[in-house]
N, C-alpha and C positions, 0 to 999 in steps of 0.2 A: 464370155461376157463378164466384165468386171462389175462388182458391186461397191467399188471403192468410193469413199466420200471425200469431199474437198479438204485440202490442207493448204494454208496460206499464212502470210504475215499481215497483221493489221496494225494501223497507227492511230493513236488517240492524240488529238491536238489540244492539250491543256493550254489554251492561249487566250489572250485578250484581244478584242477587236480594236480597231482605230476608232474609238467611240465618238459619236455615232455616224461615222462617215462610210457610206456604202461603198464608194469606189475605192477608197484606201484600204478598207477591210477586205474587199474582193481581191485586191492585189496581194494582201498578206495571205489570204486563203490560197492563192495561186502559188506563192513561195513555199508555204508549208506543205502543200500537196506535192510539189516537186521534190522537196527534201524527203518526204515520206517514201516516194516512189524510188528515189535514188538509194534509200536504205533498205529496199526490198519489199516494202509494204504494197499489197495490191488493193487494200481498202484503207481510206483515211476518213475518220469520223471527227466531226467538229461539234462544239458545244451548242447548247440551246440558244436560239436566236443570235447566233454569231454574226450574221449579216442582218442589220448593221450593229447589233449590240443588245444585250438584255436590258429591259426597262427598269433598272434598279431604282430610279427616282420614285416609282410608285410605292416602294417599300419604305422610303425615308422622308418623303415630303407629303404634306396635306394635298388632297386632290385639287383644291382650289388654286394651288400654286404650280400645277403641273401642265397647264395647257401648252406652254411653249415647248416642253419636252415632247408631248404627244405630237404636236405639229411637226417638229423636227424628225421624229421617228417616221411619221407618215411620209415626209419628203424623201427619206432615205431607205424606205423599205422596198420590197421587190414585188413585181407583178409576175405571176407564174407563167405568163405567156408574153414573150417579148424579148427585147435586147438584154435585159438584166439576167434572165435565165440562160439566154444563148451564150453569154460570156462565161458563166459557170460551166455550162456544158462543154465549151471549148477547152476549159482547163482539163476536164476529165479525158477528153480525146487527146490532148497534147501530152498528158502524163501517162495515158494508158492505164488509168486506175479507176476504181470505184470510189466515189465521194459521197458521204452522207453529211449534208450541210444544214444546220439549223438557221432558219430565216424568219423574219417577220414579213408576212405576205399581205399585200393590199387586196381587199375583195374587189372583184370586177363589178359588183353590184352597188357599192357605196364607198365613197372616199373616207367615210368615218368608221369603217369596219376593217379591223386588222385581225390576222390569224397568226398564231404561233405554229409554225410549220417546219417539218423536216423533209428535205428533198434528197433522195438517193439517186445518184447518176451512175450509169454503167460506163465502161471505158469507151463506148461509142458516143457518149454524150447524151444518151437517152435518159429521161426521167422515168425510173422504173416504179415509182410510187409517189404519192403525195400524202404525207401524214400530218393532218391538222390535229392539234391537241383537242381532246374531247371536252375538257373542262378546265379553264384557267383556275389557278389556285389563289385564294385570298386576294391580295391587292392586284394581282394580275388581271382580275375581272374588270378593272378600270382601263385596261389597255387592249386586251384581246377578247375576241368573241369565241363562243363555243364552236367546235368543229363537228363534223359528222364522222361516220364510221366507214366512209367509202375507201379510205386508205388503211383501215385497221385489218391488215393482212400482211403476211410475209411476202417480200418480193422474191421471186424465183430467179436466182442468178447462178452462175457457174461456181460461185463461192459458197453456195448453199442457199437456203431459204432465210432471208434476213428480215427480221421484224424490228420495229422501232417504237418505243414509247418515250414520251417527253416528260421529264421531271416527275411531278406528282402522279402521273398516270401509272408509274411503276408501283404505286401503292394500291392500285385498283385490282382486286383479284379477278374480276370478270374480264377486264381488258387484257390482263396477262393470260388468262385461260383462253381467250379468243384467239390469241396468236399461237399458243401451244397447240390448240385443237386444229389449227390450219397448217400444222407441220413446221413451225418455226425451228430453225437449227442454230442460228446465230442471232443474238439479241443486241440492240444498241439502245443504251439509256443516255439521255442528255440532260444536263443540269446547268444552272447559273453559277457564277463564282462564289456567291455567298447567299445566305437566306436569313437576314436579321429579323427574325420573327418577334423578338422582344428587344426593347431598348436596353434594359438591364439583364444581365445573365442570358445572352443569346444562346440558342441551342448549339450543341456539338454537331454542326451540319455534316461534317465528314462521316461521323458515325451513322447519321440518318441515311446518307447515301450508300454507305457500305452495307448497312442492314438490308436495304432493298435489293442491292446488287447480288448479295449472297443468296437471299431468299428466292429470287427468280432463277438464278443459275441452278440452285439445288432442286427446286420444284419442277422446273422445265427440263432439267438435264441438258442445258445448253451453255455455250460461252456467252457471257454478258460483257459487252464492251461499254463501260461506263465512262463518259467523257464530260468533264465540267469545265467551265470557263475560268479564266484567271482575271483577277482584279488588279489592274496596274495603277500607277500614280496618276496618269492622265485621266483615267476614267473616274477615279475618286474626286479629282478636282472638278471635272465637268459635271458630275452628278451632284456633288455637294453644292455647287454654285454659290459659294460664299456663306452657306449656312453651317455654322460651327457644330450645331447639334447633329445635323445630318452627316457631316464629315466624321464626327466621333463614332457614330454607329458604323459607318462604312469601314473605318480603320480597325475597329475592335471586333467586328463580326468574324467568327471562325470561317476559314476557307473550306470550300468543298474538296472533293478528292476525285481523281481520275484513276481508274483501276480496271483490271480484267479479272473476272472470276470464271472458273471452269465448271464443267458439268457436275462436279462433286461439291461445288461451292467454295473450293479452295482458290486463293489468289494465284494468278499467273503473272510472274514478274513483279517488279516493285511499283507501288502506287506513286502518283504524283499529287502533291497538295501544297498550295501556297507558293508555287514556283511555276514559271512558264516553261513548257517543255513538250517533247514529243515522246510518247510511250509506244514502243513497238514490241508486239508480242506474237508468238506463234499460235495459230489456231488449227486444230485438227478435229473436224466434225465427227470423225469416227470414235473419238473419246466419249461420245454420248451413248454408245451402244450398250456397254456393260451397266452403267448406272440406270439406263431405262429398262434393263432386264428386271430390276427390282421395283422401280416406281415409274411407270409411264402413265401420267395422270390424265392423258387424253386417249390412252389405248387400253391395254389389258388391266391397268390399275384403276380404271374408272367404272362406275356403275351407270352405264348409259340408260339402263331401264329405270333408274331412280332419279337421276339428275339430267337436266338439259339446259342449254343456253341458246337463246335466239338472238341473232345479231342482224340488225337492219343496216345493210351496206349501201342502201340507195343514197345518192348525193342529195343533200338538202339544198333547195334553191329558193331564192326570194320570191319567184313567181313561176307558175307553170302556164305557158302560153298554149292555147289550143287554136291553131290556125284554121281558117275556113278551107274547105275542100275546093281545090281549083278545077276539079273535073266537071264533066257535063251535068252530073247530078246536083251540083251546087248552083246552077244557074236559076234565076228567078222564074217561077211559072208564068206562062203567058197571061196577059190581062184579058179577061172575058168581058166583052161589052154586052150590056143588056138593052132590051127595048128595040 
């Protein structure tokens, strides 16, 4: 009996959506997935909210001016049960590949509630997890609702146990540890193309992303597939919407970076930043064995007698309905006449 661990090639799609057109972006997702598979990748990972596009307007416009953007995002986002998801599932089947796609998801409970979600598909087109971001960051709170931890677990696949954290979640030590402690072997981190946190002297966003990527790889002893979006000219024009101050911020904000880091924290292959492209890298889960012999933070290198983490993975719902019992015991008692 073999104890061999999976080895495969993965593709990171540092790409721009056709902003914010769901159908056109889905076609682009299909084309990129096909290219990745032809180049030997068994897994293709896409950026945060790639379908139909990251809500950059919330970072550069006043809330009072963004209602039209929100309405259009709503009209182009996805429902996780229905034809939108079926079409993405068909891509995975057609290309025979695992796809991890960032989407904005419409809540089935309310047309005004949207979630920042990542949907991993297997080659049969099945959704193997649904990762809703736990806490939107900064201006994202004007667009996305908080998610629950129902999907805060690695998906068990033939490529290994694949965990996903979205953007700022990769800063959360407890969220990261939750995945490590559940046996994560491959990690996917997703990001937007830019993060203009300040109008003047915006942060070196690529450095922020790389810091988080290296930290999780080294601490978890896993491969970290970090994929960020690309900001193209069409998106800049659409998001700026004629506002010259907004356009200036979009053009001057430093780009994010897409990269892969291995179980020792070292980069695997060359990173992509500021240019649209497909980064394909080899992944061998067995490379985690020796580093974990030194530091297995959820195993022999942890003091379970001193520290503990409780994770509530129950889905959070808007309402819990208690239906009446339809059996004989639920029938009304007979009326007793007196007199």
